[in-house]
N, C-alpha and C positions, 0 to 999 in steps of 0.2 A: 625333597627325598626324605623319607621317614628315618629316624634314628633307631638303630637296632639296640635294644635294651638288654635282651637276654636270648640265649640259644640253648636248647636242649637236644642233645643227640641221643637216639635210641635205635637199637637194632632189633629186629624181629626175625624169628625163624622163616626162612624162604625156601620153598620147595625146589627151585632151580639153582640156587646157590647155597647149599648147606653148609659149606666150609666157611665163607666169608660174605654174609649178607650185607647189602648196602645200608648205610646209616640213614635214618629217617630224621630230618631236621625240623624242629619246632622252633619258630623264631618270633619273638615278642617285639614289636615296634611301638615306638612312641609318636604320635602325630603332633602337628605344629601347634594344636591347641591344647596339649596335655592329655589327650585321650590315648587308648592303647588299642592295638588289634594284634591277633596272633595268626600265623600262617604255618602250614605243614608242606613238606615236599622233599625232593631229593635234588641235591646239587650245592652250590656255594650258598652261603648265608644271604648275601645281598640278592641273589637270584630268588631264593625262596621268599624273602622279604617283599619282593615285588610281584612275583608271578605264581606263588604257591597258593595252595587251598585255604581260604579264610575259614578259620575256626569259629564256632559259635561261642558264646560266653561260657556255657556248660562244659564244652569241651576244653576251652582254653584254661579254665581254672583247675582242671585235673593235671595239666602239665605246669602251669605257673600259679601255684595256690594263693599267691598274695593279691591277685587281681580282684578289683571291686567292680560290681555291675554298673555302677553309676559312671566310671571312667572308661569302660569297654565300649569300643565303636562296633555298632551292629550293622 
């Protein structure tokens, strides 16, 4: 299992829930060989880290600015 390194929670306006939109989670995980990947989704951190939508490097660096392309898993 990958180790969760960082989690960013963001909320965006939602047409159907204007009062309390659900949080969107961005989860950065470290692989077994020192590489990284980022995932986005709704739910618990561990669920998003396993089943979320994988972000490209260009998307991930917008949320986690310290990433380097050499260490990012494509």
